[in-house]
N, C-alpha and C positions, 0 to 999 in steps of 0.2 A: 331466613324466610322459610326455607324448606322445613327446618326443624319446628318453626312456629306452626306451620300448617299441620304437621304431623301431630303435635301436641293438642291442637284445637280441632282435629278432624271430626270427632263425634259432635262437638258443638256446632261446627260449620255445617255439617250435614243436617242437624236439627234446625238450625237457623235458616238455611236456604229453602228447605221444603216447607217449613212453617210460613216463611215469607211468601212463597208461591201460593199457599192456601189462603193466606190473608188477603192477597190480591183478589182472588175469586170472591171471598166473602165481602170485601170492600166494594167490588163491582155490584154485587147483589144489593147491598145497602144503599148505594148511590142510585141504582135503578129504582128501588122502592121509594126513595124520596121524590124522584121525578114522577113516578106513577101516581103517588098519593097527592102531590101538590097539583098535578094536572086535573085531578078529579075533585079536589076540595077547594083549592085556592086559599087554604088556611095555613098560616105559619104555625099556629098552635097544634093543629091536628098532625102536621108533619113532624113537629118537634116531639110529639108524644111517642113517636117510634123510638127515639133515643131514651126518652124518659122511662119507657117500659123495659128497656134493656138495662138501664142503670139502677132502677129502683130496688129490685130484689137483690142486686149485686151489693149495694151499699148497706141495705138493711140487715142482712144476715152474714155479711162477709167475715166478720170477726169470728164467727163459729166455723165457717167454711175453712178458714185458714188453720184453725186448730185441728180439724179433720184432715186437712191436707198434710200436716206435719206427721200424722199417724199412719197415713195410707201410702201405698206405693205410688210414686210420682208418675211413672210411665203408664200404669193402669188408669190413673185419674185422667191423664191427658187423652188417652185413647177413648175412654168411655165418653167423656164430655164432647170430644170431636164427633163421635158417632151420633150422639143425640142431636148436636147442632146440624149435622148433615141430614138427619131425619126430618128436622123442621123445614129445611130447604126443599127436600123431596115433596113434603106435604104442600108447601106453597106452590111448587111447580104444578102439581096436579090440580090444585084449586084454580090456578090461572088457566090451565088448559080447559077446564070445565066452565070458565067464565064465572066462577063462584067466589073469587077473592073479595073480601070486604075489609075495611080498615081495622075493625076490631079483631079479626083473625091475626093481622100483623102485630097488633099490640100484644095479644096473648102469646104468640110464638116468640116475639122478642123478649117477653118476660121470662119465658122458659130458658132462652139462651142466656139471659142475664143470670139466672139461677145456676146454670152450669159454670159460668165464669167465676162463681163464688169459690169453688175449689180448684178450678183449672188454672186460673191466673197465678195464685200463689204457688201451686205445684210447678208451673212452668218457670217461675222465678227461681225456685229452689233447684230445679233440674239444671238450669243454666249455671248457677253457682257451683254445683257439683261437677260440672263438665269443664268449667273455665279455671285455669290457673290464675291465682290472685293478681299476678303482674300484668295480666291482660284485661283487667276489668274495664279500664277506660277505653281501650281499643275496641273491645267487643260491644260496649255500650254505644260507641260511635258507629260501629258496624250495624247495629240494630236500627239506629236512627237513619243510617244510609239506606237500608232496605225499606224502611217505612217511607222515607222520602221518595224513593224510586217508585214505590207503589202509589204514592200520592200523585206522581206525574202520570203514570200509566193508567191508573184506575178511572179517572173521569173521562179520558180519551177513549179507552176501550169500552167502558160502560156505555157512554153516549153512542158510540158507533154501533155496538151490539144492540142497544135498546132501539135504535132507529131502524136497523135492518132485520133483527130477529125477535124484537120484543123482549119483554122482561123474562119470558121463558128461556130464551137463548142465553141471557146473562146467567140465569140459574144453572143451566146445563154446564157452562164453563166453570162455575163455582164448584159443582159436584166433581168435575174432573180434577181440579186442583186439590180438593179434599182427598180424593183417592190416592194421589201421589204422596201427599204428606202423611196420611194414615199408614199406608203400607211401608213407607220408609221408616217411620218411628217403630212400627210393630216388628219389623224384620231386621233392621240394620243398626239401630241406635241403642246400645246398652246404657242405662242410667244407674249408677251405683246407689244403693240405699242410703238414706240419711240416718244419722244416729237416732233421731227422734222416732223413726218408724218402729223401733223395737220397744218403745215405752207405751205399751197398750193399756197399762193399768191406770193411767191418768185420765180423768174425766175431761170431756170437751170444755165444760165451763171453766174448769181449773186451768186448762191450757190457754183458753182465750183470755182469762184474767191475767195470766203471766205475761201475755203479749202487751196488754194495756199497762201493766205495772212496769215493764221494761221501758216503754215510751215515757212514762212518768219520771223515770230515773235518768233519762237522756233528753234534757230540754232542748238541745240544739236540733236533734232529729225531729222532736215534736213540733218545734216552732217552724221548721222548714215545711212540715206536713200541713200545718195550719195556714202558712203562707200560700202554698199551692192550692189549698181548699178555697181560699178567697179568690185566687186567680182563676180557678176552674169555674167558679160561679159566674164570673164575667165572661170567660171564654165560651161557656156553654150558651150564654145569652147571644154572643156573637154567632154561634152555630145556628141558633134558631132564626136570627135576623138575616143572615147572609143569603139563603135561597129566596126569602121573601123580598129582599131588595133587588137582587140581580135578575130574578125571573120576572119581576114586575116592572122594572125600570124601562123607560123608552129606549135607552141605549143598552139594555141588557138582553137576557134570554138564556136558553140552555147552553149555547156555545160560549157565551161570556162567562157563565158560572163555571163551565168546564175549564176555560182559560185561566180564570183566577185560581181555581183549585190546582191546576197544573203549575202555576207560578209558585204556589205554596210548596208543592213538591220539589220544584227546582231549587227554591231557597233553602229548604231543609236538607236537600241533597248537598248543596254547597257547604252548609253549616256542619253537616256530618263529616264531610271530608276534612274540614278545618279541625273539628274535634279529634279526628283520627290521627292527625299529624302534629298537633300542638303539644308541647311538653306539659307535664303536670303543673298547674298553677300553684303559686304559694298560698293563695286564699281561694278555695273552691266556693265558699259561701258568697264572697264578693262577686265572683263570676256569675253565680246564679241570680243575684239581685240585679246586676247590671243588664244581663241578658233579658230578664223579664221587663225591666224598665224600658228598654229599647223596643221590645215587642209591643207592649201595651201603649206606648206613647207615640207610635208611628202609624201602624196600619189602620187602627180604628178611626183616626182623624182623617186619613186620606179616603177611607170609604165614606165617611160622613160628608165631607165637603167636595169630594171628587165627582165629576159629572161624565167621565169617559172610562171605557175599559182600560186604557193605558194607565191612568192614575190608579185605578183599583188594582191592577197587576203590580205596579210599583209598590203600592201599599202592602200587598201580599208578600212580596220579596223582603221588604224591610221588616215586616212584622214577624216573619218566620225564620229568617236566617240565623238568628241567635238562639232559637229554641233548642237545637241539638246540643249546643254548648251547655245550656242549663241542664238538660237531661243527662248528659254524660257525667257532669260533675256531681249531680244529685245521686246518680246510680253508684258512683264510686263511694260516696259518703255512706250510703245505706249498706252496700255489700261489705264494706270494710268494718262498719260499726256493729252490725247485727250478727250474732253467732249463727252459723249455718243450721244448727239443730233447732233454732227458734225462728228461722226466717219465714216459714209458712205462716205462722200465727201473727208475727209482727208485720209482715207485708199485708196480711189481711186486715189487721187493725189500721194500718196505713190507708188501705183502700177505703175502709168505712169512713175514716176521718177526712181523707183528702178528696174523695170522689162523691160524697153524699151531696155536695153542692151542685153536681152536674145535672141531675134530674130537676133540681129546684131551679137552676139557671135556665135550662131548656124550657120548662113550663113558664117561668117568669118572662123570658124573652118572647115566647109566643104570645102570651097574654098582653104584654106591653105593645107589641107590634099591632096585634089585631084590635085591641080595645082601648089603647091610650094614644100612641103616637100616630098611627095611621088616621084615626078619626080627627085627632087634633090638627094634623096637616091638611086633611081634606076640607076642614071648615075654617082654617086660619085666614085672617086678613092682614097679618103682620108682614110687611114687605121683607123685613130682615130674615125671618124664618124661611120664606120661599126663596130668597136669594142664597141662603146658606145650604138648604136641603132640597130645593127643587119643588116641583108640584106633581100631583098625581100619586098613584099607588107606588110605593117604594120610598117615598120621601119620609114617611114616618119611621121606617126602618133605618134610614140614613141618620135621622135625629137620634135614634137610640144608640147608634155607633158613637156619636159624639159623647153621650153620657157614659158609655162603657169606657171610652178612652180616658176621660177625666177621672173616673173612679179607679181605673187601673193604675194610673200614675200615683194617685193618693195611696193606694194599697202598697205599692212598691216602696214608697217613701217611708211609710210607717214601719213595715217589717224590716227594711234595711237598718233602721235605727234600733229595733229590738234585737236583731241578730248580731249587731256590732259587739255586744257584750259577751257573746259566746265564741268570738274568733280572735 
């Protein structure tokens, strides 16, 4: 154990401080959702926060990854973190002046999404350079563990700070966590250069094309990416509908939303610990398919038909406990299959293909809640629908969860059949 910690020390330092910073950023994002929904009451306008973050990210990610392969990874991460902190500072002063408007949030979230274009693949490559290959599964589970812990702490801390210090207090904590992570990376974490950083004669377009060509030659990786793209479409519709249902439901509210999100964190924490200790499976693809089938086929239906916070919390646990197992096995497949010198551009191509459905799903989920399912349930006279999904605001979002669950089970069945021929 002592030898393992010594070999992983640079990565563990990077992981721990970046996790701390992510907690602060997540608290700000959570507080902004509460702030905007309180003022607009619109699922669509709230979902647009995430749409504006993801849209630039997926549109130009393939080129950002090519740039990331050519530039120094540490400088990329420091520069992007500094710009993200600058947007938080700007939001803080707008709030203090009572001048914050929704479109400011959309614009600044778009800028942060643009920074993620090069930062995310640079961070993935930096991790690969710092982690010995035999620790890929354990460190992936460790990242899921920290993400889960943040999911538990983030809604509790954000809600408490939001209640007592306002959104400005949440942002002040965010800036403090950023400072710790930034200074640690700057002063104490050496990241070795990747081989591709020396190939400056290659054009960005050529590098991006090579990433896409590599995926074309590796159908297993490409099919997994497309599978996750379909799941992301449905999961982002879930993200748009969850606040709309829980904040509007007679048995819901801010505390219930926080409780459900905390249960998500507890479930992923447990799943991360399981991924950390379980041996390498014989068939990682089968684990991925099974984990997603369980996730999509449980929580969505319990949210749709449940009428109490207890049922929603049980659904959150059942829906998320298998997700870290999926992530850990997918991470091992990708890191093992992709050459380190090409990881930036290939991860970026993966991001464009796998994550472009997220802004679409967020926008579609918001539109369906606001303009289809909520009006339908508000004017329905069908006893079966009201018995299944309830009455009043929030019942339309519940109906959408049933549709998401059915679609998720179908997607898992189709891709499991396709992937069987590659394993």
